[in-house]
Structure formats: C-alpha cells, structure tokens
C-alpha atoms as one frame of an Amber mdcrd trajectory, in Angstrom:
protein
  46.700 -11.874 -39.726  44.143 -11.475 -42.492  41.448 -12.493 -40.153  42.368
  -9.868 -37.517  42.738  -7.191 -40.327  39.291  -8.171 -41.592  37.786  -7.904
 -38.316  39.494  -4.559 -37.428  38.414  -3.221 -40.732  34.571  -4.264 -40.118
  34.841  -2.667 -36.671  36.236   0.558 -38.179  33.359   0.456 -40.789  30.919
  -0.009 -37.960  32.453   2.886 -36.083  32.136   5.100 -39.295  28.570   4.236
 -39.809  27.678   4.903 -36.279  30.132   7.083 -34.614  28.100   7.297 -31.560
  29.188   3.842 -30.575  32.599   4.982 -29.951  31.432   8.069 -28.151  29.228
   5.953 -25.717  32.046   3.726 -25.127  34.414   6.359 -24.173  31.800   7.781
 -21.920  31.403   4.480 -20.071  35.237   4.365 -19.800  35.614   7.994 -18.237
  32.358   8.240 -16.176  33.351   7.919 -12.456  31.727   4.812 -10.623  29.900
   7.054  -8.324  27.944   8.620 -11.253  27.268   5.246 -12.810  25.950   3.883
  -9.427  23.738   6.902  -9.060  22.286   6.209 -12.515  21.660   2.697 -11.457
  19.705   4.167  -8.582  17.344   5.974 -10.938  16.647   2.680 -12.526  15.869
   1.178  -9.115  13.398   3.872  -8.176  11.733   3.834 -11.737  11.379   0.062
 -11.817   8.236  -1.582 -10.675  10.001  -4.905 -10.160   7.360  -6.767 -12.099
   8.783  -9.908 -13.320   8.443 -13.672 -13.914  10.206 -15.862 -11.477  13.318
 -17.296 -13.285  13.778 -14.239 -15.380  16.202 -11.407 -14.636  14.883  -8.269
 -13.156  15.688  -4.690 -14.567  18.268  -4.598 -11.689  19.673  -7.975 -12.406
  20.395  -7.027 -16.176  22.983  -4.624 -14.705  25.175  -7.587 -13.904  25.025
  -8.777 -17.602  26.619  -5.709 -19.237  30.125  -5.752 -18.360  32.496  -6.551
 -15.437  32.676  -3.050 -14.504  28.970  -2.537 -14.061  28.732  -5.879 -12.480
  31.251  -4.706  -9.782  29.551  -1.234  -9.354  25.881  -2.777  -9.024  27.061
  -5.372  -6.538  28.700  -2.606  -4.213  25.540  -0.519  -4.283  23.340  -2.251
  -1.476  20.376   0.042  -2.265  19.726  -1.810  -5.570  19.013  -4.993  -3.769
  17.024  -3.660  -0.904  13.711  -4.231  -2.448  12.257  -7.780  -2.152   8.957
  -8.534  -3.831   7.650 -12.029  -3.626   4.377 -13.013  -5.367   3.558 -16.855
  -4.927   1.399 -18.226  -7.828   2.040 -21.720  -7.170   3.254 -23.614  -4.100
   5.818 -25.378  -6.112   7.704 -21.833  -6.744   8.481 -21.450  -2.903  11.995
 -22.895  -3.065  12.760 -20.582  -5.975  11.318 -17.631  -4.215  13.390 -18.650
  -1.085  16.671 -18.564  -3.274  15.691 -15.044  -4.749  15.054 -13.551  -1.394
  18.284 -14.926   0.209  20.250 -13.469  -2.791  18.699 -10.201  -2.365  19.206
 -10.088   1.431  22.974 -11.093   0.869  23.621  -8.301  -1.605  21.850  -5.725
   0.398  24.569  -5.967   3.052  24.113  -6.006   6.772  22.763  -2.413   7.345
  20.720  -1.398   4.406  17.086  -1.047   5.128  14.680  -3.295   3.322  11.307
  -2.804   1.565   9.655  -6.359   1.745   6.391  -7.521  -0.107   5.034 -10.992
   0.346   1.885 -11.917  -1.474   0.100 -15.064  -2.590  -2.284 -15.443  -5.556
  -6.084 -15.431  -4.672  -6.400 -18.944  -6.547  -3.444 -20.443  -4.711  -4.609
 -24.012  -3.940  -3.790 -26.330  -1.126  -0.804 -28.660  -2.013  -1.106 -32.353
  -1.952   1.957 -32.644   0.213   0.982 -30.152   3.007   3.919 -31.302   5.200
   6.577 -30.518   2.601   4.680 -27.301   1.570   4.537 -25.893   5.082   8.360
 -26.905   5.547   9.367 -25.031   2.501   7.144 -21.997   3.383   8.704 -21.899
   6.931  12.056 -21.574   5.325  11.108 -18.704   3.128   9.473 -16.850   6.000
  12.626 -17.505   8.087  14.744 -16.064   5.176  12.695 -12.875   5.192  12.937
 -12.207   9.026  16.340 -14.018   9.879  16.211 -17.153  12.132  16.285 -14.823
  15.282  14.910 -11.782  13.738  18.170 -10.286  12.624  16.768  -9.296   9.273
  13.671  -8.005  10.405  15.501  -5.185  12.374  16.174  -3.877   8.762  12.678
  -3.648   7.527  11.745  -0.276   6.423   8.285  -1.222   4.802   6.446  -4.560
   4.900   3.458  -5.741   2.844   1.941  -9.162   3.629  -1.162 -10.250   1.615
  -2.079 -14.071   1.889  -4.843 -16.221   1.057  -6.247 -19.485   2.432  -3.797
 -21.696   0.623  -0.965 -20.092   2.658  -2.841 -19.729   6.005  -0.039 -20.693
   8.490  -0.961 -18.807  11.613   2.128 -19.833  13.696   4.710 -18.953  10.921
   3.155 -15.821   9.844   2.745 -14.737  13.427   6.509 -15.387  14.044   7.431
 -13.622  11.081   5.659 -10.340  12.149   6.400 -10.799  15.949  10.272  -9.838
  15.795  11.511  -6.320  16.775  11.373  -3.831  13.785  12.822  -0.627  14.894
  13.191   1.036  11.473   9.571  -0.083  10.144   7.800   3.026   8.654   5.052
   1.353   6.623   3.077  -1.743   7.508   0.325  -3.361   5.381  -1.255  -6.735
   6.294  -4.261  -8.244   4.405  -6.055 -11.641   4.351  -5.620 -13.029   7.974
  -9.175 -14.028   8.373  -8.969 -17.793   7.691  -6.026 -18.407  10.413  -6.705
 -20.554  13.487  -5.759 -17.762  15.842  -5.213 -14.011  16.135  -1.920 -12.557
  14.617   0.593 -10.529  16.584   1.832  -7.477  14.679   5.237  -5.773  15.227
   5.266  -2.683  17.534   7.771  -0.272  15.718   8.153   3.102  17.385   8.255
   5.298  14.208   5.348   3.687  12.108   4.016   6.135   9.673   1.700   4.323
   7.520  -0.674   1.418   8.736  -3.014  -0.742   6.507  -4.959  -3.496   7.954
  -7.568  -5.307   5.799  -9.671  -8.345   7.146  -7.027  -9.309   9.847  -7.696
 -11.205  13.183  -5.184  -9.346  15.506  -4.227  -9.781  19.003  -3.570  -5.978
  19.091  -2.735  -2.994  17.010   0.732  -1.748  16.643   1.905   1.564  18.131
   0.024   4.175  16.372   1.174   7.511  18.028   3.357   8.250  15.028   0.995
   7.057  12.261  -0.017   9.669   9.743  -1.857   7.539   7.197  -4.235   4.925
   8.389  -6.523   2.338   6.294  -8.756  -0.127   8.091 -11.235  -2.673   6.740
 -12.889  -5.510   8.629 -15.957  -7.649   8.762 -15.363  -8.404  12.430 -15.426
  -5.420  14.517 -14.183  -7.303  17.520 -10.700  -7.018  15.986 -10.769  -3.237
  15.652  -8.708  -1.488  18.382 -10.442   1.687  18.873  -8.159   2.774  21.527
  -5.245   2.537  19.055  -7.332   4.660  16.557  -7.874   7.328  19.200  -4.063
   7.439  19.940  -3.182   8.207  16.373  -3.232  12.125  17.039  -1.047  12.826
  14.096  -3.120  11.342  11.501  -3.346  13.159   8.124  -5.695  10.649   6.298
  -8.109   7.940   7.722 -10.041   5.259   5.886 -12.617   3.215   7.569 -14.300
   0.229   5.885 -16.905  -1.651   8.063 -20.388  -3.017   7.399 -21.222  -3.465
  11.248 -21.876  -0.776  13.923 -18.652   0.803  15.543 -18.056   3.734  17.863
 -14.701   5.530  17.653 -13.490   6.854  21.100 -13.338  10.563  21.724 -10.294
  11.880  19.890  -9.085  15.174  18.247  -7.212  15.019  14.867  -5.842  18.452
  14.259  -3.832  17.356  11.284  -6.502  15.267   9.533  -7.038  16.462   6.051
  -8.801  13.373   4.292 -11.610  10.925   5.621 -12.927   7.876   3.576 -15.946
   6.379   5.139 -17.189   3.204   3.451 -20.045   0.710   4.512 -22.097   1.501
   7.749 -21.831   4.874   9.487 -23.940   4.669  12.682 -25.380   7.309  14.902
 -22.258   6.732  17.289 -19.739   5.825  14.814 -17.903   9.276  14.490 -19.905
  11.480  16.693 -17.174  12.022  19.232 -14.242  12.723  16.921 -12.945  16.188
  15.935 -11.186  16.850  12.657 -11.390  20.760  12.475  -9.083  21.002   9.379
 -10.807  18.345   7.277 -10.452  19.062   3.500 -11.414  15.870   1.667 -14.130
  13.626   2.300 -15.410  10.308   0.802 -18.663   8.827   1.676 -19.644   5.382
   0.404 -22.263   4.605   2.980 -24.873   1.676   2.704 -27.890   3.928   3.501
 -29.132   7.384   3.694 -28.882   7.575   7.483 -25.117   7.479   7.164 -25.102
  10.868   5.458 -27.134  12.326   8.253 -24.663  10.862  10.865 -21.802  12.398
   9.173 -23.624  15.929   8.870 -24.712  15.790  12.696 -20.958  15.177  13.834
 -20.064  18.319  15.581 -16.362  17.856  15.236 -16.412  18.210  11.334 -16.644
  21.468   9.818 -18.141  20.682   6.264 -17.597  24.334   5.202 -13.956  23.761
   5.077 -14.271  20.863   2.495 -12.418  21.481  -0.756 -13.190  17.931  -2.072
 -15.947  15.405  -1.820 -16.749  12.102  -3.194 -20.326  10.932  -2.638 -22.346
   7.695  -3.540 -23.005   4.274  -2.120 -20.998   1.149  -2.532 -23.604  -1.084
  -4.115 -26.679  -1.010  -6.263 -29.922   0.412  -4.822 -33.344   0.403  -6.192
 -35.020   3.740  -7.269 -37.329   3.765  -4.036 -34.148   3.870  -1.791 -32.674
   6.659  -3.895 -35.496   9.059  -2.762 -34.311   8.551   0.735 -30.925  10.240
  -0.071 -32.623  13.360  -1.024 -32.836  15.318   2.105 -29.320  14.192   3.615
 -27.445  15.029   0.423 -29.286  18.447   0.378 -28.156  19.245   3.796 -24.629
  17.908   2.859 -24.544  20.232  -0.132 -25.864  23.298   1.769 -23.196  22.823
   4.353 -20.289  22.046   2.059 -20.208  25.616   0.701 -16.443  25.592   0.082
 -16.401  22.637  -2.315 -14.166  22.938  -5.363 -14.446  19.517  -6.612 -17.441
  17.068  -6.248 -17.132  13.606  -7.550 -20.309  11.474  -8.002 -20.429   7.778
  -7.925 -23.159   6.125  -9.889 -25.643   7.604 -12.358 -28.517   7.764  -9.879
 -26.351   9.890  -7.505 -25.468  12.292 -10.254 -29.025  12.746 -11.285 -30.139
  13.292  -7.625 -27.343  16.077  -7.096 -27.966  17.890 -10.472 -31.606  17.958
  -9.600 -30.589  19.630  -6.309 -28.252  21.908  -7.964 -30.984  23.142 -10.179
 -33.600  23.521  -7.514 -33.204  23.643  -3.825 -29.260  24.155  -4.021 -29.231
  26.435  -7.014 -27.332  28.956  -5.430 -24.348  26.651  -4.859 -24.358  25.826
  -8.549 -24.242  29.483  -9.417 -21.718  30.521  -6.830 -19.272  27.718  -8.239
 -19.400  28.504 -11.886
C-alpha cells in the first residue's frame, strides 16, 4: 500500500508541476475518433515518408502510442496508401516485399494507392542472380497483385530503375495490367533492358513523365495535362501520342537528336521547356497561342532562331523566360548567340521575369539591354 501511495503521490506531484499533462490526456479521452483520424491524415500529407528500412515510418509510430490510436490508425486506409520502395542493396528485397505487403493489406480493398519503386544508381549485380531475380519477382508481383488486382487501385506510379535491376519481363508485366484509376505515371531508366517496355493505358492519365525509356508505345495521352519526355533514342518517341495530347498545360522535351513534332494545336499550353537540340522542323508545326512560360536550354544558337521562327508561338505573350545553354561553350561560340538572343528579346516584349543561365549569357543579355535592346530595359524598370 505504501508503494501505491508513493506512486500516486509522485504522479500527483508530476501533475502539479505540469498541469498540461492532465489536460492533454483528458483531450485525448474526449476527442472523437473521427477528429483524431483526421489529424492523422494531416501527418500523412506532411510526411515525406523518408525512412531507413527496418525503422518505423512516421505513420507507423502512431501504432505505438496507445491501443486507441492503434485501432484508429488501422481503420483509416488512407494512412497506408503510400508505398515508397527504394532498393539500395539487393539483400533488402525480401524486407521491402514484407513492407509492401503490409501496406497493401492495411490499405483495404478499395483505397487508391500511390506507388514508388526505385533502385540506387550504384546497385550492383548480385552473386546469386537466380535468387535475386526470384525475390524481385515476388516484390513486383506484390505491388501489382498476381493477376493485376492491386494495379487496378493505383492512383500514381513512379518507377526508376538501374542496370542492377534490369528485368525486362518482370517490369513489363508489372506495368502491363489494367490501371483504370491511374492519374500520374513516371517511368525512368529502361535503356538497358533487352526489349521495349509496354506501359499501361489508363483512360484518365493526367501526368506523364518518361525518361530514357525503350517503349513499345506511349499510353493514352488524350487527357494528359503535364508531360515530360527525355530520350537519347528518338525512335522511342511517339510523336503521334504527343500530338494527341491536346489538353497539355505544360510540356518538357529533352532530346539531343533531330526530331519533328506533328502538327498540333495546344490551346491550354502555358509552359514549354526545350532542352538539347531544337532543329528547324522540331516545333515548326505546333501552335500554342496562350504560352506564358518558356525555358530554352539549347545546344547551339540556331535553336533560338528555330524557336523564334515558329509561327505558332506568340512570344509577345510570354511573362517568364529562362534562357541559356545546357553545357559549357567557348567564348567564340557565345558571339553566335548575340543575334538570336537579340531577336528573342525584341519579340518577348511582355516579359516580367527573365532568368539567365551561366555568367556568359547574363553578360550577353545585359550588353543587349544597354545597347540594341535598351528600350526593353527602360520599359520594365
């Protein structure tokens, strides 16, 4: 009894020294489950889910507080709908499979999922390739379901793999199941696989990001509003699919080879980013009458001239421009940019923000603004 009294007394002293303890506990007792669950969702949206494998995530820690929080967290399927896998070592694959299976189980049967699957750039080849591929097959099958039943719940998918995880058949199978709810798809790194990859064909895709991929075909792009494409092999660019994306609001193209977009009108396009080579036929047949933001990182001065000569771009409507080149060039080459940049500045009379990449480009532009294009500088100050 003395021990109990002593414990009770020390608890009372703690309450007196910190009266907020009792207040916090009473709030937890009286708050409805729905409000606590809503608070957990704020944690879910604020959390980046960056964690070391084997350690609890911010969401997992909710299960450790008390039995009530444990039950509330497990009944909120949204909290478990984000599955982020980053394989740093092939020996981690089994652990990642357990993590993914747990998340999918806790997310219920109808909650839409955001799935990220990435591998480290320095992921090496395992000694036992057969065992590695078998384990990887199980992991990928866990993410999609044996017959694609889990892939029907995908809301967004990001896949970024390196050579050490180049399993064309398994990856292709992962991405070939029906995905009726998929809104965002980002795929990168499929340039070392033995054969082209087949992507899902969701009806309501809004965001498409394809970087260095060998593809059989592009997915349906008719509803896509944001598209980013990068390649070093133009044969895997589906220019027809780009032309069909009539609802585009932003478009980014990164290519170092000659390409030619098909004639197309993009009435909602507000942002265009061109990096690499922009040839005379690259964008000559496209129309974006409401373009407001333009980024040019072209590999030669002719790229600027080719953009200026595009009749479908009204540079007078531009409010933001970022201009430069994607690599170091010598002083002799800088002079070649003088005339195209001058023409660009004379046409882009509505600019509110001009960002300059590299000091030589800044020097060039300031020279123009104080000489040939002095009127632009005066009008915008």
